[in-house]
Each structure stands twice: as C-alpha cells, then as structure tokens.
Jmol script that loads the backbone (N, CA, C; Angstrom):
load data "model"
ATOM      1  N   MET A   1     233.275 126.250-156.043  1.00  0.00           N
ATOM      2  CA  MET A   1     232.618 124.930-156.116  1.00  0.00           C
ATOM      3  C   MET A   1     232.663 124.379-157.463  1.00  0.00           C
ATOM      4  N   MET A   2     232.314 125.159-158.525  1.00  0.00           N
ATOM      5  CA  MET A   2     232.323 124.701-159.915  1.00  0.00           C
ATOM      6  C   MET A   2     233.707 124.307-160.361  1.00  0.00           C
ATOM      7  N   ASN A   3     234.716 125.036-159.830  1.00  0.00           N
ATOM      8  CA  ASN A   3     236.109 124.785-160.200  1.00  0.00           C
ATOM      9  C   ASN A   3     236.552 123.422-159.689  1.00  0.00           C
ATOM     10  N   GLN A   4     236.106 123.023-158.515  1.00  0.00           N
ATOM     11  CA  GLN A   4     236.455 121.729-157.936  1.00  0.00           C
ATOM     12  C   GLN A   4     235.778 120.633-158.716  1.00  0.00           C
ATOM     13  N   ILE A   5     234.574 120.870-159.143  1.00  0.00           N
ATOM     14  CA  ILE A   5     233.897 119.844-159.933  1.00  0.00           C
ATOM     15  C   ILE A   5     234.582 119.617-161.276  1.00  0.00           C
ATOM     16  N   SER A   6     234.967 120.652-161.955  1.00  0.00           N
ATOM     17  CA  SER A   6     235.637 120.505-163.223  1.00  0.00           C
ATOM     18  C   SER A   6     237.056 119.877-163.074  1.00  0.00           C
ATOM     19  N   ILE A   7     237.727 119.995-161.925  1.00  0.00           N
ATOM     20  CA  ILE A   7     238.971 119.364-161.651  1.00  0.00           C
ATOM     21  C   ILE A   7     238.788 117.813-161.456  1.00  0.00           C
ATOM     22  N   MET A   8     237.672 117.477-160.776  1.00  0.00           N
ATOM     23  CA  MET A   8     237.370 116.044-160.575  1.00  0.00           C
ATOM     24  C   MET A   8     237.001 115.397-161.899  1.00  0.00           C
ATOM     25  N   VAL A   9     236.299 116.098-162.743  1.00  0.00           N
ATOM     26  CA  VAL A   9     235.915 115.559-164.078  1.00  0.00           C
ATOM     27  C   VAL A   9     237.235 115.289-164.902  1.00  0.00           C
ATOM     28  N   ASN A  10     238.150 116.199-164.814  1.00  0.00           N
ATOM     29  CA  ASN A  10     239.384 116.057-165.525  1.00  0.00           C
ATOM     30  C   ASN A  10     240.165 114.861-165.078  1.00  0.00           C
ATOM     31  N   PHE A  11     240.224 114.671-163.735  1.00  0.00           N
ATOM     32  CA  PHE A  11     240.889 113.492-163.200  1.00  0.00           C
ATOM     33  C   PHE A  11     240.207 112.203-163.730  1.00  0.00           C
ATOM     34  N   GLU A  12     238.923 112.166-163.692  1.00  0.00           N
ATOM     35  CA  GLU A  12     238.183 111.047-164.206  1.00  0.00           C
ATOM     36  C   GLU A  12     238.513 110.745-165.667  1.00  0.00           C
ATOM     37  N   LYS A  13     238.669 111.767-166.483  1.00  0.00           N
ATOM     38  CA  LYS A  13     238.971 111.636-167.926  1.00  0.00           C
ATOM     39  C   LYS A  13     240.433 111.024-168.024  1.00  0.00           C
ATOM     40  N   ILE A  14     241.270 111.535-167.199  1.00  0.00           N
ATOM     41  CA  ILE A  14     242.731 110.995-167.193  1.00  0.00           C
ATOM     42  C   ILE A  14     242.740 109.536-166.769  1.00  0.00           C
ATOM     43  N   TYR A  15     242.020 109.211-165.692  1.00  0.00           N
ATOM     44  CA  TYR A  15     242.059 107.834-165.226  1.00  0.00           C
ATOM     45  C   TYR A  15     241.504 106.903-166.318  1.00  0.00           C
ATOM     46  N   LYS A  16     240.404 107.339-166.978  1.00  0.00           N
ATOM     47  CA  LYS A  16     239.748 106.511-167.997  1.00  0.00           C
ATOM     48  C   LYS A  16     240.673 106.389-169.160  1.00  0.00           C
ATOM     49  N   ARG A  17     241.393 107.427-169.553  1.00  0.00           N
ATOM     50  CA  ARG A  17     242.352 107.405-170.693  1.00  0.00           C
ATOM     51  C   ARG A  17     243.478 106.379-170.425  1.00  0.00           C
ATOM     52  N   VAL A  18     243.996 106.465-169.166  1.00  0.00           N
ATOM     53  CA  VAL A  18     245.093 105.531-168.861  1.00  0.00           C
ATOM     54  C   VAL A  18     244.600 104.094-168.756  1.00  0.00           C
ATOM     55  N   ALA A  19     243.350 103.893-168.274  1.00  0.00           N
ATOM     56  CA  ALA A  19     242.757 102.627-168.261  1.00  0.00           C
ATOM     57  C   ALA A  19     242.646 102.007-169.602  1.00  0.00           C
ATOM     58  N   LEU A  20     242.232 102.822-170.597  1.00  0.00           N
ATOM     59  CA  LEU A  20     242.078 102.365-171.960  1.00  0.00           C
ATOM     60  C   LEU A  20     243.432 102.024-172.569  1.00  0.00           C
ATOM     61  N   GLN A  21     244.441 102.862-172.137  1.00  0.00           N
ATOM     62  CA  GLN A  21     245.817 102.525-172.665  1.00  0.00           C
ATOM     63  C   GLN A  21     246.325 101.189-172.113  1.00  0.00           C
ATOM     64  N   ILE A  22     245.952 100.863-170.853  1.00  0.00           N
ATOM     65  CA  ILE A  22     246.328  99.576-170.290  1.00  0.00           C
ATOM     66  C   ILE A  22     245.700  98.413-171.055  1.00  0.00           C
ATOM     67  N   ILE A  23     244.383  98.574-171.358  1.00  0.00           N
ATOM     68  CA  ILE A  23     243.645  97.556-172.066  1.00  0.00           C
ATOM     69  C   ILE A  23     244.190  97.407-173.480  1.00  0.00           C
ATOM     70  N   LYS A  24     244.593  98.502-174.080  1.00  0.00           N
ATOM     71  CA  LYS A  24     245.165  98.466-175.422  1.00  0.00           C
ATOM     72  C   LYS A  24     246.541  97.806-175.434  1.00  0.00           C
ATOM     73  N   ARG A  25     247.287  98.079-174.403  1.00  0.00           N
ATOM     74  CA  ARG A  25     248.629  97.444-174.305  1.00  0.00           C
ATOM     75  C   ARG A  25     248.549  95.915-174.181  1.00  0.00           C
ATOM     76  N   CYS A  26     247.554  95.504-173.511  1.00  0.00           N
ATOM     77  CA  CYS A  26     247.326  93.993-173.345  1.00  0.00           C
ATOM     78  C   CYS A  26     246.424  93.417-174.447  1.00  0.00           C
ATOM     79  N   HIS A  27     245.982  94.268-175.326  1.00  0.00           N
ATOM     80  CA  HIS A  27     245.004  93.887-176.421  1.00  0.00           C
ATOM     81  C   HIS A  27     243.799  93.202-175.814  1.00  0.00           C
ATOM     82  N   GLY A  28     243.377  93.709-174.632  1.00  0.00           N
ATOM     83  CA  GLY A  28     242.130  93.221-173.961  1.00  0.00           C
ATOM     84  C   GLY A  28     242.354  91.875-173.331  1.00  0.00           C
ATOM     85  N   ALA A  29     243.533  91.350-173.377  1.00  0.00           N
ATOM     86  CA  ALA A  29     243.802  90.006-172.784  1.00  0.00           C
ATOM     87  C   ALA A  29     244.071  90.092-171.265  1.00  0.00           C
ATOM     88  N   ILE A  30     242.943  90.511-170.600  1.00  0.00           N
ATOM     89  CA  ILE A  30     243.004  90.583-169.143  1.00  0.00           C
ATOM     90  C   ILE A  30     241.837  89.749-168.666  1.00  0.00           C
ATOM     91  N   LYS A  31     242.158  88.696-167.883  1.00  0.00           N
ATOM     92  CA  LYS A  31     241.101  87.859-167.359  1.00  0.00           C
ATOM     93  C   LYS A  31     240.739  88.350-165.969  1.00  0.00           C
ATOM     94  N   ILE A  32     239.398  88.547-165.795  1.00  0.00           N
ATOM     95  CA  ILE A  32     238.918  89.014-164.454  1.00  0.00           C
ATOM     96  C   ILE A  32     237.754  88.121-164.112  1.00  0.00           C
ATOM     97  N   THR A  33     237.500  88.084-162.802  1.00  0.00           N
ATOM     98  CA  THR A  33     236.320  87.364-162.329  1.00  0.00           C
ATOM     99  C   THR A  33     235.085  88.248-162.477  1.00  0.00           C
ATOM    100  N   LYS A  34     233.890  87.586-162.369  1.00  0.00           N
ATOM    101  CA  LYS A  34     232.705  88.433-162.612  1.00  0.00           C
ATOM    102  C   LYS A  34     232.517  89.452-161.443  1.00  0.00           C
ATOM    103  N   HIS A  35     233.219  89.402-160.401  1.00  0.00           N
ATOM    104  CA  HIS A  35     233.117  90.363-159.370  1.00  0.00           C
ATOM    105  C   HIS A  35     234.174  91.538-159.500  1.00  0.00           C
ATOM    106  N   GLY A  36     235.069  91.337-160.619  1.00  0.00           N
ATOM    107  CA  GLY A  36     235.956  92.408-160.882  1.00  0.00           C
ATOM    108  C   GLY A  36     237.380  92.265-160.362  1.00  0.00           C
ATOM    109  N   LYS A  37     237.790  91.072-159.947  1.00  0.00           N
ATOM    110  CA  LYS A  37     239.162  90.844-159.465  1.00  0.00           C
ATOM    111  C   LYS A  37     239.990  90.424-160.643  1.00  0.00           C
ATOM    112  N   VAL A  38     241.106  91.089-160.858  1.00  0.00           N
ATOM    113  CA  VAL A  38     242.027  90.776-161.984  1.00  0.00           C
ATOM    114  C   VAL A  38     242.688  89.394-161.677  1.00  0.00           C
ATOM    115  N   VAL A  39     242.544  88.452-162.621  1.00  0.00           N
ATOM    116  CA  VAL A  39     243.109  87.108-162.377  1.00  0.00           C
ATOM    117  C   VAL A  39     244.462  86.950-163.102  1.00  0.00           C
ATOM    118  N   GLU A  40     244.454  87.189-164.397  1.00  0.00           N
ATOM    119  CA  GLU A  40     245.714  87.125-165.175  1.00  0.00           C
ATOM    120  C   GLU A  40     245.670  88.269-166.240  1.00  0.00           C
ATOM    121  N   VAL A  41     246.845  88.598-166.706  1.00  0.00           N
ATOM    122  CA  VAL A  41     247.021  89.486-167.776  1.00  0.00           C
ATOM    123  C   VAL A  41     248.162  89.167-168.722  1.00  0.00           C
ATOM    124  N   TYR A  42     247.958  89.409-170.014  1.00  0.00           N
ATOM    125  CA  TYR A  42     249.003  89.059-170.949  1.00  0.00           C
ATOM    126  C   TYR A  42     249.663  90.399-171.375  1.00  0.00           C
ATOM    127  N   ASP A  43     250.966  90.416-171.196  1.00  0.00           N
ATOM    128  CA  ASP A  43     251.790  91.642-171.592  1.00  0.00           C
ATOM    129  C   ASP A  43     252.506  91.330-172.888  1.00  0.00           C
ATOM    130  N   LEU A  44     252.201  92.157-173.933  1.00  0.00           N
ATOM    131  CA  LEU A  44     252.830  91.902-175.216  1.00  0.00           C
ATOM    132  C   LEU A  44     254.314  92.322-175.214  1.00  0.00           C
ATOM    133  N   LYS A  45     254.697  93.241-174.295  1.00  0.00           N
ATOM    134  CA  LYS A  45     256.120  93.703-174.281  1.00  0.00           C
ATOM    135  C   LYS A  45     256.917  92.538-173.697  1.00  0.00           C
ATOM    136  N   ARG A  46     256.426  91.759-172.799  1.00  0.00           N
ATOM    137  CA  ARG A  46     257.127  90.676-172.205  1.00  0.00           C
ATOM    138  C   ARG A  46     256.743  89.269-172.777  1.00  0.00           C
ATOM    139  N   HIS A  47     255.671  89.262-173.526  1.00  0.00           N
ATOM    140  CA  HIS A  47     255.186  87.983-174.114  1.00  0.00           C
ATOM    141  C   HIS A  47     254.871  86.946-173.053  1.00  0.00           C
ATOM    142  N   ILE A  48     254.297  87.206-172.042  1.00  0.00           N
ATOM    143  CA  ILE A  48     253.882  86.258-170.924  1.00  0.00           C
ATOM    144  C   ILE A  48     252.542  86.525-170.317  1.00  0.00           C
ATOM    145  N   TRP A  49     251.927  85.473-169.873  1.00  0.00           N
ATOM    146  CA  TRP A  49     250.729  85.527-169.068  1.00  0.00           C
ATOM    147  C   TRP A  49     251.186  85.477-167.681  1.00  0.00           C
ATOM    148  N   SER A  50     250.593  86.348-166.813  1.00  0.00           N
ATOM    149  CA  SER A  50     251.002  86.321-165.406  1.00  0.00           C
ATOM    150  C   SER A  50     249.854  86.844-164.538  1.00  0.00           C
ATOM    151  N   ASP A  51     249.802  86.325-163.338  1.00  0.00           N
ATOM    152  CA  ASP A  51     248.778  86.755-162.400  1.00  0.00           C
ATOM    153  C   ASP A  51     249.285  87.921-161.545  1.00  0.00           C
ATOM    154  N   GLY A  52     250.596  88.149-161.483  1.00  0.00           N
ATOM    155  CA  GLY A  52     251.119  89.270-160.717  1.00  0.00           C
ATOM    156  C   GLY A  52     251.501  90.441-161.587  1.00  0.00           C
ATOM    157  N   LEU A  53     251.337  90.276-162.868  1.00  0.00           N
ATOM    158  CA  LEU A  53     251.834  91.279-163.763  1.00  0.00           C
ATOM    159  C   LEU A  53     250.864  92.438-163.921  1.00  0.00           C
ATOM    160  N   ALA A  54     249.634  92.304-163.612  1.00  0.00           N
ATOM    161  CA  ALA A  54     248.616  93.333-163.787  1.00  0.00           C
ATOM    162  C   ALA A  54     248.985  94.624-163.060  1.00  0.00           C
ATOM    163  N   GLY A  55     249.379  94.423-161.783  1.00  0.00           N
ATOM    164  CA  GLY A  55     249.735  95.613-160.995  1.00  0.00           C
ATOM    165  C   GLY A  55     250.972  96.367-161.544  1.00  0.00           C
ATOM    166  N   LEU A  56     251.875  95.580-162.039  1.00  0.00           N
ATOM    167  CA  LEU A  56     253.103  96.193-162.650  1.00  0.00           C
ATOM    168  C   LEU A  56     252.749  96.921-163.965  1.00  0.00           C
ATOM    169  N   ILE A  57     251.886  96.373-164.800  1.00  0.00           N
ATOM    170  CA  ILE A  57     251.499  97.146-165.940  1.00  0.00           C
ATOM    171  C   ILE A  57     250.739  98.403-165.653  1.00  0.00           C
ATOM    172  N   ILE A  58     249.865  98.328-164.646  1.00  0.00           N
ATOM    173  CA  ILE A  58     249.112  99.473-164.210  1.00  0.00           C
ATOM    174  C   ILE A  58     250.062 100.559-163.659  1.00  0.00           C
ATOM    175  N   LYS A  59     251.059 100.157-162.874  1.00  0.00           N
ATOM    176  CA  LYS A  59     252.063 101.118-162.351  1.00  0.00           C
ATOM    177  C   LYS A  59     252.859 101.701-163.441  1.00  0.00           C
ATOM    178  N   GLU A  60     253.259 100.948-164.375  1.00  0.00           N
ATOM    179  CA  GLU A  60     254.074 101.449-165.474  1.00  0.00           C
ATOM    180  C   GLU A  60     253.321 102.526-166.330  1.00  0.00           C
ATOM    181  N   GLU A  61     252.114 102.135-166.646  1.00  0.00           N
ATOM    182  CA  GLU A  61     251.266 103.136-167.477  1.00  0.00           C
ATOM    183  C   GLU A  61     250.936 104.343-166.697  1.00  0.00           C
ATOM    184  N   CYS A  62     250.640 104.200-165.389  1.00  0.00           N
ATOM    185  CA  CYS A  62     250.380 105.396-164.572  1.00  0.00           C
ATOM    186  C   CYS A  62     251.551 106.284-164.374  1.00  0.00           C
ATOM    187  N   ARG A  63     252.713 105.705-164.333  1.00  0.00           N
ATOM    188  CA  ARG A  63     253.882 106.546-164.200  1.00  0.00           C
ATOM    189  C   ARG A  63     254.194 107.212-165.501  1.00  0.00           C
ATOM    190  N   LEU A  64     253.920 106.600-166.672  1.00  0.00           N
ATOM    191  CA  LEU A  64     254.068 107.272-167.950  1.00  0.00           C
ATOM    192  C   LEU A  64     253.173 108.493-168.096  1.00  0.00           C
ATOM    193  N   ALA A  65     251.951 108.382-167.404  1.00  0.00           N
ATOM    194  CA  ALA A  65     250.961 109.405-167.424  1.00  0.00           C
ATOM    195  C   ALA A  65     251.206 110.428-166.314  1.00  0.00           C
ATOM    196  N   ASP A  66     252.381 110.302-165.556  1.00  0.00           N
ATOM    197  CA  ASP A  66     252.664 111.237-164.422  1.00  0.00           C
ATOM    198  C   ASP A  66     251.642 111.255-163.341  1.00  0.00           C
ATOM    199  N   LEU A  67     251.059 110.115-162.996  1.00  0.00           N
ATOM    200  CA  LEU A  67     250.103 110.045-161.961  1.00  0.00           C
ATOM    201  C   LEU A  67     250.879 109.728-160.652  1.00  0.00           C
ATOM    202  N   LYS A  68     250.284 110.097-159.525  1.00  0.00           N
ATOM    203  CA  LYS A  68     250.860 109.756-158.255  1.00  0.00           C
ATOM    204  C   LYS A  68     250.468 108.300-157.813  1.00  0.00           C
ATOM    205  N   GLU A  69     251.235 107.734-156.885  1.00  0.00           N
ATOM    206  CA  GLU A  69     250.970 106.333-156.494  1.00  0.00           C
ATOM    207  C   GLU A  69     249.546 106.153-155.930  1.00  0.00           C
ATOM    208  N   TRP A  70     249.057 107.152-155.184  1.00  0.00           N
ATOM    209  CA  TRP A  70     247.744 107.006-154.602  1.00  0.00           C
ATOM    210  C   TRP A  70     246.656 107.008-155.677  1.00  0.00           C
ATOM    211  N   GLU A  71     247.002 107.379-156.918  1.00  0.00           N
ATOM    212  CA  GLU A  71     245.964 107.427-157.918  1.00  0.00           C
ATOM    213  C   GLU A  71     245.873 106.075-158.735  1.00  0.00           C
ATOM    214  N   PHE A  72     246.824 105.180-158.500  1.00  0.00           N
ATOM    215  CA  PHE A  72     246.868 103.902-159.256  1.00  0.00           C
ATOM    216  C   PHE A  72     245.557 103.108-159.025  1.00  0.00           C
ATOM    217  N   ALA A  73     245.072 103.116-157.806  1.00  0.00           N
ATOM    218  CA  ALA A  73     243.840 102.370-157.514  1.00  0.00           C
ATOM    219  C   ALA A  73     242.617 102.929-158.322  1.00  0.00           C
ATOM    220  N   ASN A  74     242.572 104.161-158.442  1.00  0.00           N
ATOM    221  CA  ASN A  74     241.495 104.716-159.248  1.00  0.00           C
ATOM    222  C   ASN A  74     241.571 104.247-160.674  1.00  0.00           C
ATOM    223  N   VAL A  75     242.786 104.157-161.298  1.00  0.00           N
ATOM    224  CA  VAL A  75     243.003 103.663-162.651  1.00  0.00           C
ATOM    225  C   VAL A  75     242.568 102.218-162.727  1.00  0.00           C
ATOM    226  N   ARG A  76     242.969 101.445-161.744  1.00  0.00           N
ATOM    227  CA  ARG A  76     242.633 100.008-161.740  1.00  0.00           C
ATOM    228  C   ARG A  76     241.096  99.828-161.693  1.00  0.00           C
ATOM    229  N   SER A  77     240.381 100.639-160.979  1.00  0.00           N
ATOM    230  CA  SER A  77     238.938 100.492-160.970  1.00  0.00           C
ATOM    231  C   SER A  77     238.338 100.804-162.330  1.00  0.00           C
ATOM    232  N   TYR A  78     238.931 101.787-163.051  1.00  0.00           N
ATOM    233  CA  TYR A  78     238.428 102.083-164.384  1.00  0.00           C
ATOM    234  C   TYR A  78     238.743 100.962-165.401  1.00  0.00           C
ATOM    235  N   VAL A  79     239.872 100.260-165.229  1.00  0.00           N
ATOM    236  CA  VAL A  79     240.253  99.159-166.081  1.00  0.00           C
ATOM    237  C   VAL A  79     239.143  98.068-165.830  1.00  0.00           C
ATOM    238  N   ILE A  80     238.836  97.788-164.603  1.00  0.00           N
ATOM    239  CA  ILE A  80     237.833  96.724-164.285  1.00  0.00           C
ATOM    240  C   ILE A  80     236.451  97.176-164.789  1.00  0.00           C
ATOM    241  N   GLN A  81     236.131  98.395-164.641  1.00  0.00           N
ATOM    242  CA  GLN A  81     234.774  98.869-165.197  1.00  0.00           C
ATOM    243  C   GLN A  81     234.669  98.680-166.639  1.00  0.00           C
ATOM    244  N   GLU A  82     235.806  99.092-167.395  1.00  0.00           N
ATOM    245  CA  GLU A  82     235.791  98.917-168.845  1.00  0.00           C
ATOM    246  C   GLU A  82     235.631  97.450-169.274  1.00  0.00           C
ATOM    247  N   LEU A  83     236.391  96.613-168.572  1.00  0.00           N
ATOM    248  CA  LEU A  83     236.355  95.253-168.998  1.00  0.00           C
ATOM    249  C   LEU A  83     235.023  94.564-168.688  1.00  0.00           C
ATOM    250  N   LEU A  84     234.411  94.941-167.556  1.00  0.00           N
ATOM    251  CA  LEU A  84     233.075  94.432-167.221  1.00  0.00           C
ATOM    252  C   LEU A  84     232.016  94.913-168.219  1.00  0.00           C
ATOM    253  N   ALA A  85     232.150  96.198-168.636  1.00  0.00           N
ATOM    254  CA  ALA A  85     231.258  96.636-169.543  1.00  0.00           C
ATOM    255  C   ALA A  85     231.333  96.039-170.877  1.00  0.00           C
ATOM    256  N   LYS A  86     232.570  95.670-171.335  1.00  0.00           N
ATOM    257  CA  LYS A  86     232.820  94.995-172.624  1.00  0.00           C
ATOM    258  C   LYS A  86     232.245  93.525-172.556  1.00  0.00           C
ATOM    259  N   SER A  87     232.428  92.899-171.341  1.00  0.00           N
ATOM    260  CA  SER A  87     231.961  91.535-171.222  1.00  0.00           C
ATOM    261  C   SER A  87     230.408  91.475-171.318  1.00  0.00           C
ATOM    262  N   LYS A  88     229.695  92.532-170.921  1.00  0.00           N
ATOM    263  CA  LYS A  88     228.269  92.536-170.977  1.00  0.00           C
ATOM    264  C   LYS A  88     227.690  92.731-172.395  1.00  0.00           C
ATOM    265  N   GLU A  89     228.532  93.294-173.300  1.00  0.00           N
ATOM    266  CA  GLU A  89     228.077  93.609-174.610  1.00  0.00           C
ATOM    267  C   GLU A  89     228.068  92.408-175.516  1.00  0.00           C
TER     268      GLU A  89
END
end "model"
wireframe off; spacefill off
backbone 0.3
color backbone group
C-alpha cells in the first residue's frame, strides 16, 4: 500500500515539473479563463500567439519527459492550477 502511494507522489512531482517547464517555455504567456480553460498561448520557439498551440506545446514537453499520451491531461491540469495560483497572488 505504501509503495503505491509513493509511486503516485512521484507521478505528481513529474507532472508538476513538466507543467512548470511548459510555463517557463512560454514565459508565462498563457491566457486562460477564470474557470481554467486555455484560451491562447505564446510560443517563443515559433514566435506566435495561437489558440490551438497550447495542446501542441503540452504534447511536445510531455514527449520530451517520456510521458504516455494518457498522462498529457494530468500535466494540462497542473499547468492550469499553477497559472490560477499565480493569478491569485
């Protein structure tokens, strides 16, 4: 039982680390609604604002971290949590 709990904690740390990498890659230039829906994102590698680019950036960073496709949604939720927490500060 304790082994399963530590594995879950490790996944949460990985998801949070990847989420912070995504925010860093965009320099925090991610526009979201107050309910947590990603509206637009600015990608410095491509030098464009786009509403459809958020998913692509999340996929690229998740693949670089060797995450599976079913884990991408978890990372996206951590990105949203981090941005909402920063907006409250």
